[in-house]
Each structure stands twice: as structure tokens, then as C-alpha cells.
C-alpha positions in Angstrom: 0.0 0.0 0.0 1.2 3.6 -0.7 1.9 5.6 2.4 2.1 9.3 3.2 2.8 11.5 6.2 1.5 15.0 7.1 1.7 17.2 10.1 -0.9 19.2 12.0 -0.3 22.9 12.8 -2.3 25.5 14.7 -2.9 27.4 17.9 -3.2 25.6 21.2 -6.6 24.1 22.0 -8.0 24.5 18.5 -8.7 20.8 18.3 -5.8 19.3 16.4 -5.6 16.1 18.5 -9.4 15.8 18.6 -9.4 16.0 14.8 -6.7 13.3 14.5 -8.7 11.0 16.9 -11.8 11.5 14.7 -9.9 10.6 11.6 -7.9 7.7 12.9 -9.8 6.3 15.9 -6.4 6.5 17.7 -5.2 8.6 20.6 -2.2 10.7 19.4 -1.4 11.9 22.9 0.8 9.3 24.6 1.9 10.9 27.9 -0.2 10.7 31.0 0.2 14.4 31.6 -1.1 15.1 28.1 -4.2 12.9 28.7 -4.8 14.4 32.1 -4.4 18.1 31.0 -5.9 17.7 27.5 -2.9 19.5 26.2 -0.4 18.1 23.7 3.2 18.8 24.9 5.1 16.3 22.8 4.8 14.8 19.3 1.9 12.4 18.8 1.4 9.9 16.0 -1.6 8.2 14.5 -2.6 6.8 11.2 -5.5 5.7 9.0 -6.2 4.1 5.7 -8.0 6.4 3.2 -10.6 5.3 0.7 -7.9 5.2 -2.1 -6.0 2.6 -0.1 -3.3 5.1 0.9 -2.0 4.8 4.5 -1.8 8.3 5.9 0.1 9.0 9.1 -0.3 12.1 11.1 2.4 13.8 13.2 0.4 15.7 15.7 2.3 18.7 17.1 1.7 20.8 20.2 0.2 24.2 19.7 1.4 26.0 22.8 4.0 28.6 22.3 6.3 26.9 24.9 6.5 23.9 22.6 7.4 25.4 19.2 10.7 23.6 19.2 8.8 20.4 19.5 6.4 21.4 16.7 9.3 22.1 14.4 10.9 18.7 15.2 7.7 17.1 14.0 6.9 19.3 11.0 10.5 19.6 9.7 10.7 16.3 7.8 7.0 16.3 6.6 6.0 17.4 3.1 2.5 18.7 3.8 0.4 20.2 6.7 -3.1 20.2 8.0 -3.7 23.8 9.3 -6.3 23.8 12.1 -8.2 26.9 13.1 -11.1 27.0 15.5 -14.2 28.8 14.2 -14.9 30.3 17.7 -11.4 31.8 18.1 -10.2 32.4 14.6 -6.6 33.1 13.6 -4.4 33.3 16.7 -0.7 34.2 17.5 0.4 30.5 17.5 -1.4 30.0 14.3 0.8 32.7 12.8 4.1 31.3 14.2 3.3 27.8 13.0 2.5 29.3 9.6 5.8 31.3 9.7 7.6 28.0 10.4 5.9 26.1 7.6 6.6 29.0 5.2 10.3 29.1 6.2 10.5 25.4 5.5 9.0 25.9 2.1 6.0 23.7 2.7 3.7 24.2 -0.3 0.9 21.6 0.1 -1.8 21.4 2.8 -5.4 21.7 3.9 -7.1 24.3 6.0 -9.6 22.8 8.5 -12.0 25.0 10.4 -12.9 23.1 13.7 -15.9 23.8 16.0 -18.0 24.9 13.1 -21.0 24.0 15.2 -20.2 26.8 17.7 -19.9 29.7 15.3 -20.1 30.5 11.6 -16.8 29.3 10.2 -16.7 31.9 7.4 -14.9 34.7 9.4 -12.2 32.3 10.6 -11.9 30.9 7.1 -11.4 34.4 5.6 -8.8 35.5 8.1 -6.9 32.2 7.7 -6.9 32.3 3.9 -5.6 35.8 4.0 -2.7 34.8 6.1 -2.0 31.6 4.1 -2.0 33.6 0.9 1.1 35.4 2.0 3.0 32.2 2.6 4.4 29.3 0.6 1.2 27.4 1.1 -0.9 29.9 -0.8 -4.5 29.2 -1.5 -5.6 25.9 0.3 -8.8 23.9 0.1 -11.0 24.5 3.2 -13.0 21.9 5.1 -15.2 23.0 8.0 -15.8 20.2 10.6 -17.2 19.4 14.0 -15.0 16.5 15.0 -16.9 15.3 18.1 -20.0 14.9 16.1 -18.3 13.6 13.0 -19.6 16.4 10.9 -17.4 17.1 7.9 -15.1 14.2 8.6 -16.0 12.3 5.4 -15.4 15.4 3.4 -12.1 15.9 5.2 -11.0 12.3 4.4 -11.8 12.9 0.7 -9.8 16.2 0.8 -6.9 14.4 2.4 -7.0 11.7 -0.2 -6.8 14.4 -2.9 -3.9 16.1 -1.1 -1.7 13.1 -0.6 -2.4 11.9 -4.1 -0.8 15.1 -5.4 2.4 14.8 -3.3 5.6 14.1 -5.2 6.8 10.5 -5.2 9.9 10.0 -3.1 13.0 8.3 -4.5 13.4 4.8 -3.0 17.0 4.7 -4.1 17.9 8.0 -2.2 20.4 8.0 0.6 18.7 7.4 4.0 18.5 10.3 6.4 16.0 9.6 9.2 15.7 12.4 11.6 15.1 11.0 15.1 12.1 12.5 16.9 11.8 9.9 19.6 14.2 7.4 21.2 13.3 4.8 23.9 14.1 1.3 25.0 12.0 -1.9 24.9 12.8 -4.6 27.3 14.4 -7.5 25.5 14.8 -5.5 22.3 17.0 -2.6 23.1 17.0 0.9 21.6 14.3 2.1 19.3 14.2 5.3 17.3 11.3 6.8 15.4 11.1 9.4 12.7 9.7 10.3 9.3 11.6 8.7 6.5 11.4 11.2 3.6 13.0 9.0 0.9 15.2 6.0 0.5 14.8 2.5 1.9 15.6 0.8 5.2 15.8 -3.0 5.4 16.2 -5.5 8.2 19.9 -6.2 8.6 21.0 -2.9 7.1 24.0 -1.2 8.6 23.5 2.5 9.1 25.3 5.3 10.8 24.2 7.4 13.8 26.4 9.9 15.7 29.6 8.6 14.0 29.0 5.0 14.9 27.8 2.0 12.9 24.5 0.5 14.0 22.6 -2.5 12.8 18.9 -2.7 12.0 17.4 -5.6 14.0 13.8 -4.6 13.7 11.5 -2.4 11.7 7.9 -1.2 12.3 5.7 1.1 10.4 2.1 2.0 11.3 2.1 -0.5 14.0 3.2 -3.5 11.9 6.5 -5.2 11.6 8.2 -4.8 8.2 11.0 -6.4 6.3 11.7 -3.1 4.7 10.3 0.5 4.6 10.5 3.1 1.9 9.8 6.8 2.2 7.7 8.6 2.8 6.7 6.7 6.0 6.6 6.9 9.8 9.0 4.2 10.9 10.3 2.8 14.2 13.8 1.2 13.9 15.1 -1.2 16.5 18.9 -0.7 16.5 21.7 -3.1 17.4 24.8 -1.7 19.1 23.3 1.6 20.3 22.6 2.4 24.0 19.7 4.7 24.6 22.0 7.3 26.1 23.8 7.7 22.8 20.9 9.0 20.9 18.6 12.1 21.2 16.0 13.9 19.3 17.6 15.6 16.3 20.2 12.9 15.6 20.0 11.3 12.2 20.2 7.7 11.0 22.2 7.8 7.8 23.4 5.8 4.9 27.1 5.2 5.9 29.6 7.3 4.0 27.0 9.1 2.0 26.6 12.4 3.9 28.9 15.3 4.8 28.6 16.7 8.3 28.5 20.5 8.2 29.7 22.9 10.8 29.7 26.0 8.7 27.0 26.6 6.0 26.2 29.4 3.6 22.5 30.0 3.2 20.0 32.1 1.3 17.6 33.9 3.6 13.9 34.7 3.2 11.8 36.6 5.7 8.6 34.5 6.5 5.4 35.6 4.8 5.1 36.1 1.0 3.8 39.6 1.6 7.3 40.8 2.5 9.1 42.6 -0.3 11.4 39.9 -1.7 14.1 42.5 -2.3 14.0 43.8 1.3 17.1 42.8 3.3 16.8 40.2 6.0 18.5 41.4 9.2 19.3 38.9 11.9 20.9 39.0 15.3 24.3 37.4 16.0 22.9 34.2 17.5 19.8 32.2 16.7 18.3 28.7 16.8 18.4 26.7 13.6 15.7 24.1 13.1 15.9 21.5 10.3 14.4 18.1 10.2 13.9 17.1 13.8 17.2 18.9 14.8 17.7 22.1 16.6 21.0 23.8 17.3 22.3 27.2 18.1 24.0 29.1 15.3 26.3 32.2 15.1 25.2 34.4 12.2 27.7 36.2 9.9 25.8 38.4 7.4 27.2 38.1 3.8 24.7 40.4 2.1 21.0 41.4 2.3 19.8 37.9 1.5 22.7 35.6 2.4 24.5 34.6 5.6 27.1 32.2 6.9 26.0 30.1 9.9 28.3 28.4 12.3 26.4 25.5 13.9 27.0 24.6 17.6 26.3 21.0 16.7 27.3 19.7 13.3 24.5 18.3 11.1 24.3 16.1 8.0 23.1 18.7 5.5 22.8 18.9 1.7 22.4 21.7 -0.8 18.8 22.7 -1.0 17.9 21.7 2.5 15.6 24.1 4.3 15.8 25.4 7.8 14.0 27.8 10.2 15.9 30.5 12.0 14.1 31.3 15.2 14.8 33.7 18.1 13.6 31.8 21.2 13.8 34.9 23.3 11.4 36.8 21.1 9.5 33.6 20.4 9.5 34.5 16.7 10.5 32.9 13.4 12.8 35.5 11.8 13.7 33.8 8.5 13.8 30.7 6.4 17.1 29.5 5.1 18.0 27.4 2.1 21.4 25.7 2.3 23.7 26.7 -0.6 27.0 25.3 0.6 28.0 22.8 3.2 31.8 23.3 2.5 32.1 27.0 2.2 35.5 28.7 1.6 37.2 30.8 4.3 36.4 34.5 4.4 39.8 36.0 5.2 40.4 39.0 3.0 38.8 42.4 3.1 35.5 42.5 1.2 35.3 38.7 1.1 31.8 38.6 2.6 30.4 40.9 -0.1 32.1 38.9 -2.9 30.8 35.7 -1.4 27.3 37.1 -1.4 27.6 37.8 -5.1 28.8 34.3 -5.7 25.9 32.8 -3.8 23.4 35.0 -5.8 24.9 33.8 -9.2 23.0 31.0 -11.1 24.2 27.4 -11.0 24.2 26.6 -7.3 23.3 23.0 -6.7 24.0 21.9 -10.3 27.0 19.8 -11.1 28.5 22.2 -13.6 27.9 25.2 -11.4 29.5 23.5 -8.3 32.6 22.4 -10.3 33.0 25.9 -11.8 32.6 27.5 -8.3 34.9 25.2 -6.4 37.5 24.7 -9.1 38.6 21.2 -8.0 36.3 18.8 -6.2 35.8 15.1 -5.7 32.8 13.7 -7.6 31.8 11.7 -4.5 31.8 14.9 -2.5 29.5 16.6 -5.0 27.0 13.7 -4.6 27.3 13.8 -0.8 26.6 17.6 -1.0 23.3 16.8 -2.8 24.2 17.2 -6.5 22.3 14.5 -8.5 24.6 11.6 -9.3 23.5 11.5 -13.0 24.5 15.2 -13.4 27.9 14.5 -11.9 28.5 11.4 -14.1 27.5 13.4 -17.2 30.1 16.2 -16.7 32.6 16.7 -19.5 35.5 18.2 -17.5 39.1 17.1 -16.8 38.9 14.2 -14.3 41.3 11.8 -12.6 41.1 9.4 -9.7 37.6 10.7 -8.7 38.6 14.4 -8.9 36.9 16.9 -11.2 38.5 20.1 -12.4 36.9 23.2 -13.8 38.5 23.9 -17.3 39.1 27.5 -16.3 40.8 26.3 -13.1 42.9 24.0 -15.2 44.1 26.9 -17.4 45.1 28.9 -14.3 46.9 25.8 -12.8 49.0 25.3 -15.9 49.9 29.0 -16.1 51.1 28.9 -12.5 52.9 25.7 -13.1 54.6 27.0 -16.2 55.9 30.0 -14.3 57.1 27.7 -11.5 58.9 25.4 -13.9 60.6 28.4 -15.7 61.8 29.8 -12.3 63.1 26.4 -11.2 64.9 25.8 -14.5 66.6 29.3 -14.3 67.8 28.4 -10.9 68.7 24.8 -11.6 69.5 24.5 -15.3 71.1 21.1 -14.8 68.0 19.7 -13.1 65.1 20.9 -15.4 61.5 20.4 -14.6 59.6 19.9 -11.3 58.8 16.6 -9.6 55.2 15.7 -9.6 54.8 16.6 -5.9 56.5 20.0 -6.5 54.3 20.5 -9.6 51.2 19.7 -7.6 52.0 22.3 -5.0 52.9 24.9 -7.7 49.5 24.3 -9.4 47.7 24.3 -6.1 46.1 20.9 -6.9 44.9 18.5 -4.1 46.3 15.4 -5.8 49.3 14.8 -8.1 47.2 12.3 -10.0 45.4 15.4 -11.5 48.4 16.6 -13.4 48.0 14.6 -16.6 44.3 15.6 -16.9 45.0 19.3 -16.2 47.9 19.4 -18.6 45.9 17.7 -21.3 43.0 20.1 -20.8 44.9 23.4 -20.6 48.5 23.0 -21.7 48.3 24.7 -25.1 50.4 27.5 -26.7 48.5 30.8 -26.2 48.4 33.7 -28.6 51.3 35.2 -26.9 53.6 32.3 -27.6 53.2 30.5 -24.3 55.0 27.2 -24.0 53.0 24.0 -23.2 54.1 21.6 -20.5 54.8 17.9 -20.6 54.9 15.2 -17.9 57.8 13.0 -18.7 60.0 10.7 -16.6 58.2 11.7 -13.4 58.8 15.4 -13.9 56.8 18.3 -15.4 58.9 20.1 -18.0 58.6 23.0 -20.3 58.1 21.5 -23.8 60.0 24.0 -26.0 60.9 21.3 -28.5 58.0 22.4 -30.7 59.8 25.6 -31.4 63.1 24.0 -32.4 64.2 23.9 -36.1 63.4 20.7 -38.0 67.1 19.8 -38.3 67.6 20.1 -34.5 64.5 17.9 -33.9 65.8 15.3 -36.3 69.3 15.3 -34.6 67.6 14.9 -31.2 65.6 11.9 -32.5 68.9 10.3 -33.7 70.6 11.0 -30.4 67.7 9.4 -28.5 68.1 6.3 -30.6 71.8 6.3 -29.9 71.2 6.4 -26.2 68.2 4.1 -26.0 70.3 1.0 -25.4 73.3 2.7 -23.7 71.9 5.7 -21.7 75.2 6.8 -20.2 77.3 6.7 -23.3 77.4 10.5 -23.9 78.2 11.4 -27.5 81.7 12.8 -28.1 82.4 16.0 -29.9 82.8 14.3 -33.3 79.4 12.6 -33.0 77.8 15.9 -32.0 79.4 17.7 -34.9 78.2 14.9 -37.2 74.6 15.4 -36.0 74.9 19.2 -36.4 74.6 19.9 -32.7 76.8 22.8 -31.9 76.9 25.0 -28.8 73.8 26.9 -29.6 71.8 23.8 -30.6 72.8 22.0 -27.5 71.8 25.0 -25.3 68.4 25.2 -27.0 67.8 21.4 -26.3 68.9 21.8 -22.7 66.5 24.8 -22.2 63.8 22.7 -23.8 64.3 20.0 -21.3 65.2 17.5 -24.0 68.8 17.0 -22.8 70.7 17.4 -19.5 74.1 18.9 -19.7 76.6 17.4 -17.3 79.5 19.6 -18.4 80.2 21.8 -21.3 79.5 19.7 -24.5 78.6 16.6 -22.4 75.0 15.8 -22.6 72.6 12.9 -21.8 68.8 12.4 -22.1 66.9 14.1 -19.2 66.0 10.9 -17.5 69.6 9.9 -17.2 70.1 11.1 -13.5 67.0 9.1 -12.3 68.1 6.0 -14.3 71.6 6.4 -12.8 70.2 6.4 -9.3 68.2 3.2 -10.1 71.4 1.5 -11.3 73.5 2.7 -8.3 70.9 1.3 -5.9 72.0 -2.2 -7.0 75.5 -1.6 -5.7 74.9 0.9 -3.0 74.1 2.5 -0.8 77.9 3.4 -0.6 80.1 3.0 -3.6 83.3 4.4 -5.2 83.7 6.3 -8.5 85.2 3.1 -10.1 82.3 1.0 -8.9 79.8 3.5 -10.2 81.5 3.8 -13.6 81.5 0.0 -14.0 77.9 -0.3 -12.9 76.8 2.4 -15.3 78.9 1.0 -18.2 80.4 4.4 -19.0 83.6 6.3 -19.0 85.3 8.4 -16.3 84.5 11.4 -18.5 80.8 10.8 -17.9 80.8 9.2 -14.5 82.6 12.1 -12.7 80.2 14.9 -13.8 77.2 12.7 -13.5 78.0 11.9 -9.8 78.6 15.6 -9.2 75.2 16.3 -10.6 73.6 13.7 -8.4 75.3 15.3 -5.4 74.1 18.8 -6.3 70.5 17.6 -6.8 70.4 15.8 -3.4 70.5 12.2 -4.7 73.9 11.4 -3.2 76.3 12.7 -0.6 80.0 12.3 0.1 80.7 10.5 3.4 84.5 10.8 2.7 86.8 11.7 -0.2 86.7 8.2 -1.7 83.0 7.3 -1.6 79.6 8.4 -2.6 76.4 7.4 -0.7 72.8 7.4 -1.9 70.4 9.4 0.2 
């Protein structure tokens, strides 16, 4: 059977619980004090089966102003609301605050129910309520007048509820699980049980989930009073957890798909004052500290304004949040909802420089937030898995056509900037160390400000192109990033280089003598150009090898080391003293070897 969940909302003593009892035949109030006082002070739950066959669960919330935090915990994860207003009292202060909260959460679907219609004409209450609703995200709602104790209007209300839930969007059963806990208790012989509204995803018996940083097993499931093998959202669900003491869980914690969520401490949000009647361009001004409510969670936040409609919030207690999540910002001292917040970033950049807040507000107002392309462009470099964990649709991430390697994604413009910085760093290094051209991959990673050296090939392939000003592309060769100036060499020099490479292919340390160089047409100027291009390494004047010769020499010397003499090195390398001496001097200057005494060399 399909299932849906809605929440009640409205002023205290307007008949919300009475209405739920009339609809379900169940008592939503579960505490003895609630039953004795006739006042809901905690969340209540009841359910019924509608004529369409849909199972509908109600989260019955308290209406008293002292329990707004509890109301928000119940309404936060629920997609629709039943607004209850008594005909004999009309629109009241707590009706307004509940509506502000629903508006801040972006709830767009609901019903208006006028109770006690037998006591007074429901029309004035209806008109006042509809006027208030019109200024909120709920807009114009269907209205059903009822007298719950007599059962008058209940059949019409059940039909209206059937129409309401039939229009709710279908949740994704494959979505990651995030079950906000609104109750936690123990059952003798079973252990800890948590309850909540599962908005999407699927929980099965035997699943391993995460709560508060620890792995917990699902040993039992129940929904609408019946044991289940699995439950999919949207549904009220009770989960019996293995490996979790009652003391380790509280209202507002979340049961999560392991490894699928990022826990946020700082978030950037878009702000909206509650009530659609407020000028959308009017700035939202907030005090420095507030309470943030999202899902069933509530935590204090410090507010840093970024602009008239954006802010950075620092959460006292980290929460598993995603882009697009909605929250309520409430001032408990004033007992007022001050703003709704939409999460735009759960991994925001630091704001260190002068004017950074204003620039950040401009970024947040730009289009593309929450899309794969927009997030990659804004972040420059990001892991694909992190984008998905932030809430970007996986299909969008998979469809991106950007440089990628080892799970990282790079914005093409960021790749161009990385290569420009890298080229400058390589040129500076080569000027200082002409006998050791190019940067190691780790040094290149740092120069390009990349998080992983594995990104270098992708970045170079995407952005290493000659520019209109004669820029020089880079190549990754022999474990080093080098300036590839060979493309600018005369054809005769490139041909001579190809011949020299063939000569040295089988005997890498047999440096050509002056006659061979002259035969190839490689004079002083040509050799200097090849060295500058990183195609050769010059051991001494007129004495050249291929650029990977030093690294290859170290590999050979390790077979006889770590300590060896010049004679032993010469024999191992299969070369002459003419080559061995300057080659070992180069290895010493570049930190590959050191001299423990006058007769020996030692590999570092």
C-alpha cells in the first residue's frame, strides 16, 4: 500500500488532537500528563487508511508557544500540513508562528480545517486564515469545516486528504537514507528504538546505518504498528537498533546511509523573511545568535551576514546537510521565526580578505548553485563523490565533461590557471637549476595548487596549449613536469635529437663525443636550446645525456649501494670516467647522493 505523512499545525486548544482522533480512531497523545491536562506537549502519532488505499500517518504537534521547538521537530521532515483553526477563536498568535515556520520550511501543500464549526459561523475564521495563508508558501488551500466530536465534515475531510496526498511528489526509494530521530526509547528485550519520518530511501532489516559517527545494525522495523522487512519513504518508521545504547541518541540525531553524507559545521544560506507579503528585495536582518531548526534537529548558530539575503551560519552541533535543505531561523527569546534558510554550501570557503563577505554574497546569488556544472565551476577542484554527498544529483555528476582523474573533477578555467602557475614555477626552477630541469610531480602539484598529483595529466591535457602570446606547453615526462620547448626548435635540430635518442636508447650513459655531436649538427647553440627545452641534460660543457639519465643512474646505483666508489659507479653504469665524474657531481648537487668521505659516494 502507498503511504504518506502529514503534520498538524495551529494554535493551542484548537482541536488538532481531537481531529486526529476522529480521523484515525487512535489517541495521538501518549503521555499521562497530556491525557490528564488535555494539552499536547510532545509529538503524537496516529494513522488511518484512506478510501484510495493510501495509508496516511499524522504527526500531531503541540500548539502551545512553549513547545514550538517540538512542533518544528515534528513538522520539519514532513512534506504537507493540515492547518487547524477554531471557528470560535479564529486566527491566533500561535497559528501565525506555526505558519511562519511552515513558510520558512517551504511547505507548499496542505489543507485548512475549520474546527468547532457548530459553535460559530466558520466563514470569518476561514477568511482570516486564507488571507494569512496567501502570504506564505502554502498559498490558497482547500478548506473543510468540521465538528470533530459529532463527526460532521469528517467524510469530506478524508476525501480532501486523499486528494492532497495523491498530489504529493513520489519520493526516491534509491535515495540515501536520512531519518531524523524525533523519539528514542528502549524496549525490554529488544534494546534501543528510534522513530522518525523517512522522507526518501529504503531501510531493510539487517542494514548497517550510521548514527552519531558509529555504525549500528537494523534488528527490527515497524511502520504504522506493523513489523516490516523493509520500509521506503515517505513513511513513519520505528527502527530497533543493534549496538546503540539509549543514552547515545537524542531527538535531532540522524540515522544515515554510511559514508553518503557530509557533516556540516559552517554553512552558507539564502535567507527569506517569513510571509510572502514581505518585499522579496527587502534585506533580512538577523541578530548574531539564533536557533536553527531543520528536520527534527535544533542547534544554536552564530550568524555572519554576507549580504542582504545571504549569511554564513556556524552550527554549535554539526548536522548532516545537503544543498537545497531548508531550515528555520528562530529567536527563542522573542519567540519568533525570523527567517527561512536554504542551504547553498556545506563546505564554504574561508572568508579572510577584506571584502570577502560581499564577494561571497555575489557568488551565492549567481546562477548554477546545486548543479554539477555550477558547483565544479565555483569550487575549481572537487571530488565527484563529495558533490554527490553535498546533494548534487549523481546523474549530473556522471555526465560532466570536465578534466577528471582518480575521482577528482576540475573546472576547465581552473585547469588553465593551474597550468599558467605551473609553467611559471617550472621556468623559475629551470633558471635556478639548469642542470635539473622540470619539477617533480609533488612540487608541480604544489605549484599548481592541486589536491592530488594524479590530476596533473588531466590538467595538462586540458589546458597545456600554446597561447596567442607564444606560451609554452608543459609535458609530464619521466616523473617530472617540464617546459616543452621542442615544438619551437628547427626541424634539423629535432631530427638530430631523434637520432641522439636512438643512440642512447640502449646505452643511456654513453654520452656522445664532440665528433658525434658535430656529425649530428649539434653545436653549442643547438645543445643550449635542447637543454633549455628539457630534451637534454648537460653534465659539463658539451657533455649531454637524455633528461631521465640522472634518475636512471640512481636506479642502477641502488643495485651496488648505498655506498660506492667512483670506479664501482663507472662500471655499474657502463660508462667512462669522462661521464661518471660529472654525473656523480650532478647527483650530489641535486640531493640524490652525498660524500661520506673523499673516496666514496652514498645514496640518500
